[in-house]
Every structure is written in structure tokens, then in C-alpha cells.
C-alpha positions as CSV (number, residue, x, y, z in Angstrom):
1,V,0.0,0.0,0.0
2,V,1.4,3.4,-0.9
3,A,-0.3,6.6,0.4
4,L,0.5,9.6,-1.8
5,A,-0.3,13.2,-1.1
6,R,0.6,16.5,-2.7
7,A,1.1,19.8,-0.7
8,V,-2.1,21.9,-0.9
9,P,-1.7,24.8,1.6
10,P,-2.4,25.0,4.5
11,A,-2.3,21.1,4.8
12,A,1.1,19.4,4.8
13,P,1.5,16.4,2.5
14,E,2.9,14.3,5.3
15,T,-0.3,14.8,7.3
16,E,-2.6,14.0,4.4
17,A,-0.6,10.9,3.4
18,D,-0.6,9.7,7.0
19,A,-4.4,10.0,7.1
20,L,-4.7,8.0,3.9
21,L,-2.4,5.3,5.3
22,V,-4.3,5.2,8.6
23,A,-7.6,4.6,6.7
24,A,-6.1,1.9,4.5
25,H,-4.6,0.2,7.5
26,A,-7.9,0.3,9.3
27,A,-9.7,-1.2,6.3
28,L,-7.1,-4.0,6.0
29,M,-7.2,-4.8,9.7
30,D,-11.0,-4.7,10.0
31,D,-11.0,-8.3,8.7
32,P,-7.5,-9.7,9.0
33,G,-8.8,-13.1,7.9
34,L,-10.1,-11.6,4.7
35,N,-13.4,-13.3,5.0
36,G,-11.9,-16.6,5.7
37,L,-9.4,-16.5,2.8
38,A,-6.3,-15.7,4.9
39,L,-4.8,-16.8,8.2
40,A,-3.5,-13.3,8.9
41,V,-2.6,-9.9,7.6
42,L,0.6,-8.6,9.2
43,E,2.2,-5.2,8.8
44,L,5.9,-5.6,8.0
45,D,7.2,-2.0,7.7
46,C,6.5,1.5,6.8
47,E,8.7,4.3,5.4
48,W,8.3,8.0,4.8
49,E,9.5,9.6,1.6
50,V,9.2,13.3,0.9
51,E,10.1,14.7,-2.5
52,D,10.5,18.4,-3.3
53,A,9.9,18.9,-7.0
54,D,7.4,21.3,-8.7
55,S,5.4,20.7,-5.6
56,V,6.1,18.9,-2.3
57,V,4.8,15.3,-2.3
58,A,4.8,12.7,0.4
59,A,4.7,9.0,-0.1
60,I,4.3,6.5,2.6
61,P,4.8,2.9,1.4
62,A,3.6,0.3,3.9
63,R,4.3,-3.4,3.3
64,Y,2.0,-6.1,4.5
65,A,2.3,-9.9,4.5
66,I,-0.8,-12.0,3.9
67,R,-0.8,-15.6,4.9
68,Y,-3.4,-17.2,2.7
69,R,-5.7,-20.1,3.5
70,T,-6.5,-20.8,-0.1
71,R,-5.6,-23.3,-2.7
72,A,-2.4,-22.5,-4.6
73,H,-4.0,-22.4,-8.0
74,D,-7.2,-20.5,-7.0
75,L,-7.2,-17.7,-4.4
76,T,-11.0,-17.7,-4.3
77,Q,-11.1,-21.3,-3.0
78,R,-10.5,-22.0,0.7
79,G,-7.9,-24.7,1.3
């Protein structure tokens, strides 16, 4: 998951990107079993990246590991 935000004063892009990431994280963790298709969803890490080009942009990539409980050849079928 990568949360991206561009600076639009008075809001800082870091604040906006953080709010996006918080919402995405909450949605993922609302059902960590993914309706029975996974054993778990685990957050691995998160990094901040701020770029100053024509406008200031913040990117927050967050990596998650999903341990599936599905068949190897069909992710829609429980294993």
C-alpha cells in the first residue's frame, strides 16, 4: 500500500498521506482473515518519503504480509 499526497496549503502532504495510510490500514485490519481466505494480515514495515519537485509530495509505502488459507491455484477457494 502506498499513500501519496501533494502539498495543498495549508495542509502538509505528510499529514494528508498519513491520514490515507491510517484509513487503508484500518480497512485491511478490519477483517485480518479476509473473509476466511487468509490466516492473517501482518504489517511488515512503513517508510516516509518526501520529494520536493514542482510541488512537495509525500509517499508512505507500507508493506503487509498476507498468509493465505486458499488453494495455490485459485485464491478464491478455501484450502
